[in-house]
N, C-alpha and C positions, 0 to 999 in steps of 0.2 A: 385558755386555750392556746397552743403554741403558733406564733404565727404562721403563713407560708412564705414559705422561703421564695424571695424573688426569684425571675428567669434568668436575669443575668449571674447573680449568686449561682444557680444551679450552672449556666455554662462555665463559670468559671472553675466550678470545679471538675465537671466533665472533662474539661481541656486538662486539667491536673492530673487526672486518673487517665490521661490520655485518650479520652474516649471523643468521638466525633459528634454525639448524640446523648440527649437526654429526655425524660419525660417531664413534660409540664401541661398545663391546662390551657389549651387555645382557645380564646374569646370568640375567634372566626368563625370556626365550627364547633363550638361548644362542646369539646371531645379531650380528654387525656390522650396527648400524643407525643410522638418523637418530634424536640426541636432540633435544629441544627445548632452545635456548640458555638460556631464560628460567625452568624449571624443573628442568635435567638429568635429564628423564625420558625413556623409548624413544616416539617418535611412534607406531609400530604397538602398542605396550599400551597407550598411551593411548586411541587410538580405539576399539581393543576394549573397554577399559574403560567408555567412553562408550557404547557401542554397548549393553552389558550395564546398563547404567544406564537408558538409555532402554526400554528392553524393559520393564524390573521396573516404572517409571514408569507405563508404558501397561497393564501389568496391574492395577497398584493406584491406584484413583480417589483416595484419599486424598493419595499421592504425586504424582499429575498435578494433583491443585486446588492445592497447595503450590508445585508448579514454574511451573504457569501464572501464579499470585500472584503468585511472585516476578520472571517477567516482566515481567508487567504494571508492577511497581511501577517496575521499572529504565528500563520506556518511558516512562511519566509523567514521570519525573524526569527523563530525557533530553530531553523535550519542555517541561516546564518552563524547562530549563537554556536551550534553542536559540532558545523565545519570548522569554523575559526577554532574552536576550542582544541580541537583532534590536531589543527595546522601548527597551534602553539606546542601543544604536548610533542608532536613529531620535531618541530624546531628544537627544542631542548635536549630532546634524544640525540638527535643527528652532530647538533654543535657542542654537546655535553655541557651545555650552560644549566649553573645551578636554577637560576633564578632569570626571570624575564627582564629586558632593560627596562630603564627607570621610567619611559615614557609610553611603556606597554599600555595601560591603563586607559591612558589619553586617546590613544589609538583605537581601543579595543572595536569602538563602536562603528566608527568609520570602515574598520577591516570587515566587521560581520557583514555589512551592507554588500561588500563587493562577493564575498562568499554564498551569500542568500541569493546575490543575481547571476550565479552561474545557469548556463543553457544546461538542462537535463536530454538523455536520452529516453524521452517518455511522451508518450501522447495520455493526455490526461493525467490518469496514475498508473498505466500500464507501462512496462520498457517497451521500447519498438527498437529494433537492432536497424532500421533503415535511417534512424537518424542518429547513432551512434557515431558518426562523423563531426557530427555538430557538438557532441557532447564536451562541455569545458569544464577546467579545472582551474584552481586558485595557483597561480604560476608565483615561485619567487626568481624575481626576475636575475637577481644575482643568486647563484643558487647557495642553499642551505651551505653544502660543502662544495666551493666551487673550485675547480681544477684547472691546471695550466702546463704547459711544458717549459721545464725551467733545466738547462743545461743537456737539453736531450731527453731528459725523464719528466714525467707527469707526477706532479706534485699539486698539493692542497695549498691556494694561494689565497684563499680568501672564503671567509664565511658571512654568507648576506643575512642581513637582519628581516627578524618576522615584523616590518612595519608598513606602512600605510603606502609610501614612496617605493615600495620594495614589492610589492604584490600587484598582480594584474590577472584577468581570466584569460585563458588562454586554451587552445582548443586543447583534448588530451592526447589526441596523435601528436599534434607539435611538440608538448610536452614532454613527451616521453623520448622525441627523437634530440629535443634540446639536453635532456639528461642534465649534467653537472660543468656543461664547460663554461668558462670564464674569457670571454673574448670580447674586453671592451670597445675594442679598437672596429670589430666589424657591428656589434651590436648596441645601439645607440641607450638601451634601456639599462644597461650596464654600468653607464657612465655616472656620475652625479647627478643627485634630482635638482637641475637649475637651467638658466637659458643662457649660461656664459658659455663662451668659446669650449669646445671640449666638452660639455655638459649635454644630458640627456635630451634637452629641448633646445640645443644650437641648431637652427636652420642650415648649416651645413652637410649635405650629402654625405654619407658613409658609402663604400664602394658599392655594396648591395642596393642600395637605394637609387645609387645612379644608375646598374645595370637594369635595375627594374624599369625606370623611367624612360631609359633607353629603348627597352623592349615594346612598352607599352606604344611609344611613338612609331618606331619601324614597324611594328606587327601590327598594333591594332589601331594606329592611327590618331592618339591621343595626345594633342600638341601638348609640347613641352610645359609651356606657361600655366596650361591647366593642372598639369600632375603637379609641379613647383605650388600653387596656390594650394592646391589640395593638401600636400606635404606641409604646408605653413600652417595650414588652419587646423588640422590634425594636430599638430607640435603645440599649437598655441591651445587650443581645448585642453589639452591633456596637464600642459602647464598650467592653466588657468585653476583648473581642480583641483592640482595639488597646491596651490597659493591658497586657495579659497581657503582649504583643508588646515591648513598651517594658521590661516587666520581666524578661522573657529575656532580651534584647536587650543594654541597656544599663543593667538595675540599678537603671532608676528605678519609684519609686511614685508614681503619683500616688493622692492622696488624693481621695476624695469625700465629698460631704457628704451623710450618710445623708438628708436631706429632699430630695434628689434623687429617691429612689425614693416620696415621697408624689405625684410628679409634680404640680408646683404647676397642673398646667393639669385635673387631675380632679375635684378639688372642685368648680371653675368648672361641671362638666359634669354634676351631678346628674342623676336622672332628673325627667325633665320631666313633668307632668301632663299626662293626655289622651291621645289616640290619637296614636301617630308614624306608622303606617304602616297604610293600609288596603287594599293589593295593588297589583298592576301595573294595573288599570282605574280607580280612582279616585286624585284627588289626595291628598297629605297634608295634615291639619288645617291651616290655614291659620294661626291662632294659635299652634300649635305652632312652624312653622315660623320665624316674624317673634319667637317667644320665644329660638329657636336663633341668628337672626343677630345680636338684640342682646346675646346674652352673648359673641357671639365676633368683634365687630369686632376686623379688624387693630390690632395697640400701634401708635402712633408710635413707632417707633424707627429707628436709624441705623445702618448698618454700614460702618466703615472698611474699605478697600479697600487 
């Protein structure tokens, strides 16, 4: 009598012919039933076991939460992967690049996490127009095809890379307004990704930041020192995130001068004598405003593009 073929051999042959199941005797239920070629387990028994697990999970809040959290994590991982893949394809088309840069695979997981964390205009699983203004997109800080004015004409001046340092979540509304402009003198995140003078995390204020801090002081009453500390802390947080990424991904260590943490801008912004803010109905003290402007005139610097 010819010996019975083993389940593993049947599974191997089923896979070879492209079938997901095969027929074999199940010792557990005592009948000949379909088995999965991938796991060699009885289809009927596995479905019954899944039903028991589902029922147990419904009865146990802790198990239910654990399961839902795992499902949500997988959803975000898959969402991040698909968004990043689409963005990489779009980058190649826009820049006419035949392939991605050499370190793309090293940074891919970090970029997927950025795309996975984007805020959606949804309440639960349903679109919500009220939340549309909060919807985010993955923005290439230096545009894929950046344009600037040269000799009075708008020309392509830079191609921003699809990299972790050049990627950030941004409001979809602001991203559309930003367009493809490349103005590193005005936008710090279009500067080199470092803490050096003129870099993205140089604590020296841009003109726009200086105006915003002055507005918060004169209109909203927020002390200059508080705004500057917030400014420094945000830059420090972003710089640390990038430096940690380089450390984990490439084994690179970026040494930061301890003097950076003094935030050389802060000593120049010592508390000014006299009233800063008199409420929304009155104008701020004129002498104080002049002193503020005199202390913080823009530096005469040039940035290489």
